[in-house]
C-alpha positions as a Markdown table, in Angstrom:
| # | Residue | x | y | z |
|---|---|---|---|---|
| 1 | Met | 143.7 | 152.9 | 134.4 |
| 2 | Ser | 145.0 | 156.4 | 134.3 |
| 3 | Gly | 143.6 | 158.9 | 136.8 |
| 4 | Ala | 142.0 | 156.4 | 139.1 |
| 5 | Thr | 142.5 | 157.5 | 142.7 |
| 6 | Thr | 141.4 | 154.1 | 144.2 |
| 7 | Phe | 141.3 | 150.7 | 142.6 |
| 8 | Ser | 140.8 | 147.9 | 145.0 |
| 9 | Ala | 139.5 | 144.3 | 144.8 |
| 10 | Ser | 138.7 | 142.1 | 147.7 |
| 11 | Gly | 136.8 | 138.9 | 147.6 |
| 12 | Thr | 134.2 | 139.4 | 144.8 |
| 13 | Ala | 134.0 | 143.2 | 145.2 |
| 14 | Leu | 135.6 | 145.8 | 142.9 |
| 15 | Ser | 135.7 | 149.5 | 143.8 |
| 16 | Ile | 136.8 | 152.3 | 141.5 |
| 17 | Thr | 136.5 | 155.8 | 143.0 |
| 18 | Asn | 137.2 | 157.9 | 139.9 |
| 19 | Asn | 136.1 | 157.9 | 136.2 |
| 20 | Ala | 136.7 | 154.7 | 134.3 |
| 21 | Thr | 136.5 | 153.8 | 130.6 |
| 22 | Val | 136.0 | 150.3 | 129.3 |
| 23 | Gly | 137.1 | 150.0 | 125.7 |
| 24 | Gly | 135.2 | 146.8 | 125.0 |
| 25 | Thr | 132.0 | 145.2 | 126.3 |
| 26 | Leu | 131.3 | 145.3 | 130.0 |
| 27 | Gly | 129.4 | 142.2 | 131.1 |
| 28 | Val | 127.7 | 142.3 | 134.4 |
| 29 | Thr | 126.0 | 139.3 | 136.0 |
| 30 | Gly | 123.4 | 140.2 | 138.7 |
| 31 | Ile | 121.6 | 143.4 | 139.5 |
| 32 | Ser | 123.3 | 146.7 | 138.7 |
| 33 | Thr | 122.5 | 149.8 | 140.8 |
| 34 | Phe | 123.2 | 153.3 | 139.4 |
| 35 | Thr | 122.9 | 156.3 | 141.8 |
| 36 | Ala | 123.2 | 159.0 | 139.1 |
| 37 | Asn | 122.1 | 159.6 | 135.6 |
| 38 | Val | 122.9 | 156.9 | 133.0 |
| 39 | Asn | 124.0 | 158.3 | 129.6 |
| 40 | Ala | 123.3 | 155.8 | 126.9 |
| 41 | Asn | 124.8 | 157.7 | 123.9 |
| 42 | Gly | 124.0 | 155.4 | 121.0 |
| 43 | Gly | 120.7 | 154.0 | 122.2 |
| 44 | Leu | 119.4 | 151.6 | 124.8 |
| 45 | Asp | 118.1 | 148.1 | 124.4 |
| 46 | Val | 116.5 | 146.0 | 127.2 |
| 47 | Asp | 115.9 | 142.4 | 126.1 |
| 48 | Asp | 114.7 | 143.7 | 122.6 |
| 49 | Ser | 111.4 | 144.6 | 124.4 |
| 50 | Phe | 112.1 | 148.2 | 125.3 |
| 51 | Val | 114.3 | 150.0 | 122.8 |
| 52 | Val | 115.3 | 153.6 | 122.7 |
| 53 | Ala | 117.2 | 154.3 | 119.5 |
| 54 | Asp | 120.0 | 156.7 | 119.1 |
| 55 | Gly | 118.0 | 159.9 | 118.6 |
| 56 | Gly | 115.2 | 159.1 | 121.0 |
| 57 | Ala | 112.6 | 157.0 | 119.1 |
| 58 | Ala | 111.2 | 154.4 | 121.6 |
| 59 | Thr | 109.7 | 151.0 | 120.9 |
| 60 | Val | 107.9 | 149.0 | 123.5 |
| 61 | Gly | 107.4 | 145.3 | 122.5 |
| 62 | Ser | 104.7 | 144.6 | 125.1 |
| 63 | Thr | 102.0 | 146.5 | 127.0 |
| 64 | Leu | 102.8 | 150.0 | 128.0 |
| 65 | Gly | 101.1 | 150.9 | 131.3 |
| 66 | Val | 100.9 | 154.6 | 132.1 |
| 67 | Thr | 99.5 | 155.9 | 135.4 |
| 68 | Gly | 98.5 | 159.5 | 135.5 |
| 69 | Ala | 97.8 | 162.0 | 132.8 |
| 70 | Ser | 99.7 | 161.8 | 129.5 |
| 71 | Thr | 100.4 | 164.6 | 127.0 |
| 72 | Leu | 101.1 | 163.5 | 123.4 |
| 73 | Thr | 102.2 | 166.2 | 121.0 |
| 74 | Gly | 102.0 | 165.3 | 117.4 |
| 75 | Leu | 100.0 | 162.8 | 115.3 |
| 76 | Leu | 98.8 | 159.7 | 117.2 |
| 77 | Thr | 98.9 | 156.6 | 115.0 |
| 78 | Phe | 97.6 | 153.4 | 116.3 |
| 79 | Asn | 96.8 | 150.1 | 114.6 |
| 80 | Gly | 94.4 | 147.6 | 116.1 |
| 81 | Gly | 91.6 | 149.9 | 117.0 |
| 82 | Ala | 91.0 | 151.9 | 120.2 |
| 83 | Thr | 88.8 | 151.7 | 123.2 |
| 84 | Ala | 88.3 | 153.9 | 126.3 |
| 85 | Asp | 86.7 | 153.2 | 129.6 |
| 86 | Ser | 85.9 | 149.5 | 128.9 |
| 87 | Gly | 84.3 | 150.2 | 125.6 |
| 88 | Val | 82.1 | 153.3 | 126.1 |
| 89 | Phe | 84.1 | 154.8 | 123.2 |
| 90 | Thr | 85.6 | 152.6 | 120.5 |
| 91 | Val | 87.2 | 153.0 | 117.1 |
| 92 | Ala | 87.1 | 149.7 | 115.2 |
| 93 | Asp | 90.4 | 148.3 | 113.8 |
| 94 | Thr | 89.9 | 147.9 | 110.0 |
| 95 | Ser | 86.7 | 149.9 | 109.4 |
| 96 | Gly | 87.3 | 152.9 | 111.5 |
| 97 | Asn | 83.7 | 152.7 | 112.8 |
| 98 | Val | 83.2 | 154.8 | 115.9 |
| 99 | His | 80.9 | 153.9 | 118.8 |
| 100 | Thr | 80.0 | 156.0 | 121.9 |
| 101 | Ser | 77.7 | 155.0 | 124.7 |
| 102 | Gly | 77.2 | 158.6 | 125.7 |
| 103 | Thr | 76.2 | 161.8 | 124.0 |
| 104 | Phe | 77.8 | 162.7 | 120.7 |
| 105 | Asp | 78.3 | 166.4 | 120.6 |
| 106 | Val | 79.6 | 168.3 | 117.5 |
| 107 | Asp | 80.3 | 172.0 | 117.7 |
| 108 | Ser | 81.0 | 172.6 | 114.0 |
| 109 | Thr | 79.9 | 171.5 | 110.6 |
| 110 | Ser | 79.3 | 167.8 | 110.1 |
| 111 | Asn | 79.3 | 166.1 | 106.7 |
| 112 | Phe | 77.5 | 162.8 | 106.2 |
| 113 | Asp | 78.3 | 161.0 | 102.9 |
| 114 | Gly | 76.0 | 158.0 | 103.7 |
| 115 | Asp | 72.7 | 157.3 | 105.3 |
| 116 | Val | 71.8 | 158.7 | 108.7 |
| 117 | Val | 69.8 | 156.2 | 110.8 |
| 118 | Leu | 68.0 | 157.0 | 114.0 |
| 119 | Thr | 67.0 | 154.1 | 116.2 |
| 120 | Gly | 65.6 | 153.9 | 119.7 |
| 121 | Val | 62.4 | 154.4 | 121.7 |
| 122 | Gly | 61.2 | 158.0 | 121.4 |
| 123 | Thr | 63.8 | 158.9 | 118.8 |
| 124 | Asp | 63.5 | 162.6 | 117.9 |
| 125 | Leu | 65.2 | 164.6 | 115.3 |
| 126 | Thr | 65.5 | 168.3 | 116.0 |
| 127 | Val | 66.8 | 170.6 | 113.3 |
| 128 | Gly | 67.7 | 174.2 | 114.3 |
| 129 | Gly | 69.5 | 177.1 | 112.8 |
| 130 | Thr | 68.8 | 179.7 | 110.2 |
């Protein structure tokens, strides 16, 4: 190990106090603690459940829980439908049908290529404009 200022082993502990390069596979049994940035040039794979490919594309093989606001830039593609706030807004999986339990507000032109059905007690239709 060239350039190592300290290399010591005692009992089951190993200490290296300078840069080190391992030319093969480094196997670690037990918990590993890193106190600085980990550069995984070439990708990162955690039990095939969380994978960050070389280049940055991430795959999560289970549920992703996010606490706090999230900003997504670019097209959002999801398969399996979508729901918000326990079903007050849903998009059905295969049909794309949309349901909202609240007010549906549209600020621009809307095109309806099928029937428009109004149901409910006291259902009113108001048409405005010029």
